[in-house]
C-alpha positions as CSV (number, residue, x, y, z in Angstrom):
1,X,-24.1,-64.4,46.6
2,X,-26.2,-62.2,48.8
3,X,-27.7,-59.0,47.5
4,X,-25.3,-57.0,49.8
5,X,-22.3,-58.8,48.3
6,X,-23.6,-58.3,44.7
7,X,-24.1,-54.5,45.4
8,X,-20.5,-54.3,46.9
9,X,-19.1,-56.0,43.8
10,X,-20.9,-53.6,41.4
11,X,-19.6,-50.6,43.4
12,X,-16.0,-51.9,43.2
13,X,-16.5,-52.5,39.5
14,X,-17.7,-49.0,39.0
15,X,-14.7,-47.6,41.0
16,X,-12.4,-49.7,38.8
17,X,-13.9,-48.3,35.7
18,X,-13.4,-44.7,37.0
19,X,-9.8,-45.5,37.8
20,X,-9.2,-46.9,34.3
21,X,-10.8,-43.8,32.8
22,X,-8.7,-41.6,35.0
23,X,-5.5,-43.2,34.1
24,X,-6.3,-42.9,30.4
25,X,-7.0,-39.2,30.8
26,X,-3.6,-38.5,32.4
27,X,-1.8,-38.1,29.1
28,X,1.0,-35.7,28.3
29,X,-1.1,-33.7,25.9
30,X,-3.7,-33.2,28.7
31,X,-1.1,-31.6,30.9
32,X,0.1,-29.5,28.0
33,X,-3.4,-28.3,27.3
34,X,-3.8,-27.3,31.0
35,X,-0.5,-25.3,30.9
36,X,-1.4,-23.7,27.5
37,X,-4.7,-22.4,28.8
38,X,-3.0,-20.6,31.7
39,X,-0.2,-19.3,29.5
40,X,-2.5,-18.0,26.8
41,X,-5.0,-16.5,29.3
42,X,-8.0,-18.6,28.4
43,X,-9.6,-21.4,26.3
44,X,-10.1,-19.4,23.1
45,X,-6.5,-18.2,22.8
46,X,-5.1,-21.7,23.7
47,X,-7.5,-23.2,21.1
48,X,-6.1,-20.9,18.4
49,X,-2.6,-21.7,19.3
50,X,-3.2,-25.4,19.2
51,X,-5.6,-25.2,16.3
52,X,-8.5,-27.0,17.9
53,X,-11.9,-26.0,19.2
54,X,-12.4,-24.5,22.7
55,X,-14.9,-27.2,23.5
56,X,-12.2,-29.9,22.8
57,X,-9.9,-28.2,25.3
58,X,-12.7,-27.9,27.8
59,X,-13.4,-31.7,27.5
60,X,-9.7,-32.4,27.9
61,X,-9.4,-30.3,31.1
62,X,-12.6,-31.9,32.5
63,X,-11.2,-35.3,31.9
64,X,-7.9,-34.3,33.6
65,X,-9.8,-33.0,36.6
66,X,-11.8,-36.2,36.7
67,X,-8.6,-38.2,36.6
68,X,-7.0,-36.2,39.4
69,X,-10.2,-36.0,41.4
70,X,-9.8,-32.3,42.0
71,X,-10.7,-29.0,40.3
72,X,-7.8,-27.2,38.6
73,X,-9.5,-24.3,37.0
74,X,-12.3,-21.9,38.0
75,X,-14.1,-21.0,34.8
76,X,-16.6,-18.3,34.0
77,X,-17.9,-17.0,30.6
78,X,-15.3,-14.2,30.7
79,X,-12.3,-15.5,32.6
80,X,-10.3,-18.5,33.7
81,X,-8.1,-18.9,36.8
82,X,-6.3,-21.6,38.6
83,X,-7.5,-23.0,41.8
84,X,-5.0,-23.6,44.6
85,X,-4.5,-27.1,43.3
86,X,-4.1,-25.8,39.8
87,X,-1.5,-23.3,40.9
88,X,0.5,-25.9,42.7
89,X,0.4,-28.3,39.7
90,X,1.4,-25.6,37.3
91,X,4.4,-24.6,39.4
92,X,5.8,-28.1,39.2
93,X,4.5,-28.9,35.7
94,X,6.4,-26.1,33.8
95,X,9.9,-27.4,34.4
96,X,8.7,-31.0,34.0
97,X,7.2,-30.2,30.6
98,X,10.4,-28.4,29.6
99,X,12.5,-31.5,30.5
100,X,10.1,-33.8,28.5
101,X,10.3,-31.6,25.5
102,X,14.1,-31.4,25.9
103,X,14.2,-35.2,25.8
104,X,12.1,-35.3,22.7
105,X,14.2,-32.5,21.1
106,X,17.2,-34.8,21.5
107,X,15.7,-37.1,19.0
108,X,15.4,-34.2,16.6
109,X,19.2,-34.0,16.5
110,X,19.1,-37.2,14.4
111,X,17.3,-35.4,11.6
112,X,19.6,-34.1,8.9
113,X,17.3,-31.3,7.7
114,X,16.2,-28.7,10.3
115,X,12.4,-28.2,10.2
116,X,9.6,-26.9,12.4
117,X,8.8,-23.5,13.9
118,X,11.1,-21.0,15.5
119,X,9.5,-18.3,17.6
120,X,11.5,-15.2,18.6
121,X,10.4,-12.2,20.7
122,X,12.3,-9.0,20.0
123,X,11.9,-5.2,20.1
124,X,10.8,-3.6,16.8
125,X,14.2,-2.0,16.0
126,X,16.0,-5.4,16.4
127,X,13.4,-7.0,14.1
128,X,13.5,-4.2,11.5
129,X,17.2,-3.8,11.1
130,X,18.9,-7.0,12.3
131,X,16.6,-10.0,12.6
132,X,14.7,-9.6,9.3
133,X,17.7,-9.6,7.1
134,X,19.2,-12.6,8.9
135,X,15.8,-14.5,8.9
136,X,15.1,-13.9,5.2
137,X,18.5,-15.3,4.3
138,X,18.2,-18.2,6.7
139,X,14.8,-19.2,5.4
140,X,16.2,-19.4,1.8
141,X,18.8,-21.8,3.2
142,X,16.3,-23.9,5.2
143,X,12.9,-24.2,3.3
144,X,11.5,-26.6,5.9
145,X,11.8,-24.1,8.8
146,X,9.1,-21.6,9.7
147,X,9.9,-18.5,11.7
148,X,7.6,-16.2,13.7
149,X,9.0,-12.8,14.9
150,X,7.0,-11.1,17.6
151,X,7.7,-7.4,18.4
152,X,7.0,-6.2,21.9
153,X,8.2,-3.2,23.8
154,X,7.8,-4.8,27.2
155,X,10.1,-7.5,28.6
156,X,8.5,-11.0,28.6
157,X,9.3,-14.4,30.0
158,X,10.2,-16.2,26.8
159,X,9.9,-19.6,28.3
160,X,6.5,-19.0,29.9
161,X,5.3,-17.3,26.7
162,X,6.4,-20.2,24.5
163,X,9.3,-18.5,22.6
164,X,12.5,-20.3,21.5
165,X,14.6,-17.1,21.9
166,X,14.4,-13.4,22.6
167,X,16.4,-10.3,21.8
168,X,17.3,-7.7,24.3
169,X,20.2,-5.5,25.5
170,X,22.9,-7.3,27.5
171,X,21.9,-5.7,30.8
172,X,18.4,-6.9,30.5
173,X,19.2,-10.6,30.3
174,X,18.4,-13.1,33.0
175,X,21.3,-15.1,34.5
176,X,20.0,-18.4,33.3
177,X,20.1,-17.5,29.7
178,X,22.7,-18.2,27.0
179,X,23.4,-15.0,24.9
180,X,24.9,-14.5,21.5
181,X,25.8,-11.0,20.2
182,X,23.5,-9.8,17.4
183,X,24.4,-7.0,15.1
184,X,26.7,-3.9,15.6
185,X,26.5,-1.4,18.4
186,X,23.5,0.9,18.3
187,X,23.6,4.7,18.0
188,X,20.8,7.3,18.7
189,X,20.5,10.3,16.4
190,X,18.6,13.6,16.8
191,X,17.1,14.6,13.4
192,X,14.8,17.1,11.8
193,X,14.0,18.2,8.2
194,X,15.8,21.1,6.5
195,X,12.5,23.0,6.3
196,X,12.1,22.8,10.1
197,X,15.3,24.8,10.6
198,X,14.3,27.5,8.2
199,X,12.2,29.1,10.9
200,X,14.0,27.8,14.0
201,X,17.5,28.2,15.5
202,X,19.6,25.1,15.2
203,X,20.1,23.5,18.6
204,X,23.7,22.8,19.5
205,X,23.2,21.0,22.9
206,X,20.4,19.2,24.7
207,X,19.7,22.3,26.7
208,X,18.9,24.1,23.4
209,X,15.9,21.8,22.9
210,X,13.8,23.9,25.2
211,X,11.2,25.7,23.1
212,X,11.6,23.4,20.1
213,X,8.9,21.1,18.8
214,X,10.1,17.6,20.0
215,X,8.4,14.4,18.8
216,X,7.7,12.2,21.8
217,X,7.4,8.4,21.9
218,X,5.1,6.4,24.2
219,X,5.9,2.8,24.9
220,X,3.2,0.1,25.0
221,X,3.3,0.1,28.8
222,X,2.4,3.8,28.8
223,X,5.7,5.4,29.8
224,X,7.2,8.2,27.7
225,X,10.7,7.5,26.2
226,X,13.5,9.7,27.6
227,X,16.2,11.1,25.4
228,X,19.7,10.1,26.5
229,X,22.9,12.0,25.5
230,X,26.6,11.6,26.2
231,X,29.6,13.8,25.5
232,X,33.2,13.6,26.8
233,X,32.1,11.6,29.9
234,X,29.1,13.7,30.6
235,X,25.7,11.9,30.5
236,X,22.4,13.6,30.3
237,X,18.8,12.3,30.2
238,X,15.8,14.4,29.5
239,X,12.1,13.9,28.8
240,X,11.3,16.6,26.2
241,X,8.2,18.6,26.1
242,X,6.4,17.1,23.1
243,X,3.7,18.6,20.9
244,X,3.4,15.4,19.1
245,X,3.6,11.9,20.7
246,X,3.7,8.7,18.6
247,X,4.1,5.0,19.2
248,X,6.9,3.9,16.9
249,X,10.2,5.0,15.4
250,X,8.8,4.7,11.9
251,X,6.1,7.3,12.8
252,X,8.7,9.6,14.4
253,X,10.7,9.6,11.2
254,X,7.7,10.3,9.1
255,X,6.8,13.2,11.4
256,X,10.3,14.6,11.1
257,X,10.2,14.3,7.3
258,X,6.9,16.3,7.5
259,X,8.7,19.1,9.4
260,X,6.6,18.4,12.5
261,X,9.6,18.7,14.8
262,X,12.8,17.0,16.1
263,X,13.0,13.2,16.5
264,X,15.2,11.0,18.6
265,X,15.6,7.6,16.9
266,X,18.1,4.8,16.2
267,X,20.3,5.8,13.3
268,X,19.2,2.8,11.2
269,X,15.8,4.4,10.9
270,X,17.1,7.8,9.8
271,X,20.2,6.7,7.7
272,X,18.4,6.6,4.3
273,X,16.9,10.0,4.8
274,X,20.2,11.5,6.1
275,X,22.0,10.2,3.1
276,X,19.3,11.6,0.8
277,X,19.4,15.0,2.4
278,X,15.7,14.8,3.6
279,X,16.8,14.9,7.2
280,X,19.6,16.6,9.1
281,X,21.4,15.2,12.1
282,X,21.6,17.6,15.1
283,X,24.2,17.6,17.9
284,X,26.2,14.6,16.5
285,X,28.8,15.1,19.3
286,X,26.1,14.4,21.9
287,X,25.0,11.2,20.2
288,X,24.9,8.2,22.6
289,X,26.1,4.7,21.5
290,X,24.6,1.6,23.1
291,X,25.8,-2.0,23.2
292,X,24.6,-4.3,20.5
293,X,21.6,-6.5,20.8
294,X,21.8,-10.1,22.1
295,X,19.9,-13.1,21.0
296,X,19.3,-15.2,24.1
297,X,17.7,-18.6,24.9
298,X,17.3,-20.8,28.0
299,X,20.4,-22.9,28.9
300,X,18.2,-25.7,30.3
301,X,16.3,-26.2,27.0
302,X,18.3,-28.1,24.3
303,X,17.7,-26.2,21.1
304,X,16.0,-28.0,18.2
305,X,17.8,-28.8,15.0
306,X,16.1,-25.7,13.4
307,X,17.2,-23.5,16.3
308,X,20.7,-24.8,16.3
309,X,20.9,-24.1,12.6
310,X,19.7,-20.5,13.2
311,X,22.2,-19.9,16.0
312,X,25.0,-21.1,13.6
313,X,23.6,-18.7,11.0
314,X,23.6,-15.8,13.4
315,X,27.2,-16.5,14.5
316,X,28.4,-16.8,10.9
317,X,27.2,-13.2,10.4
318,X,28.6,-11.8,13.6
């Protein structure tokens, strides 16, 4: 064998070793790690979610890039972003991973006892007054199931964010979701303390709120909540002039109890205080009723045994 042939053989052997290494790096968990890093917004958040070190995830992505022969992520000390190749891979990878997990979830149907984690994204009022009572009872029935409830004011993509289900009003649901009614219809109430009315004239219509100390609400996205009214077919929406602006219904109720002004909240928050005489309902004939909440989940994703058990539990309490 000539020196040239020997060199060519060594190069081919080295290339073969790289191909073998590349094929071993193309594992399902490597693709899941790549998708998780983008979904979580970085290595640290993805590492916390997967309960591994950031360096381990970095090594996994490096091996994946080596296997594919192309860079997928642009990384700095402060940020991470997909390259063009990474963006194209992620676009095709999401549905593929969902289908793979759906196939694996089919095996979970064979298990008699539901287990594992259920993650649900829902607005705070739905968590406080509907989901928590249901979940507490459900967890007593299924001790092997874990539940995570995440409250957010903004709409999120539950599939992209890794949730099994979400809760929203019916009009806010995407067309590719399956929805189940959750809880009774909702009703807004306008309330204040008896002491507040000792020095103020009682408002009888939304127009009478001018000049009153209204308690405002700012959503996480920065917008101020409007107050909606309805009476005999007439609808009215106003954004009151607020002396005090807060970030949650619990805080609004506390402010009303402290005679700081008039609050606009779901009746579930005010009901105990109305029944105890600590708050007074104003303009009940202008109170607006909303449809009930809906629990929704993707129709493409076959629910796990734990999720199916929870859906059955919800339906049994409808």
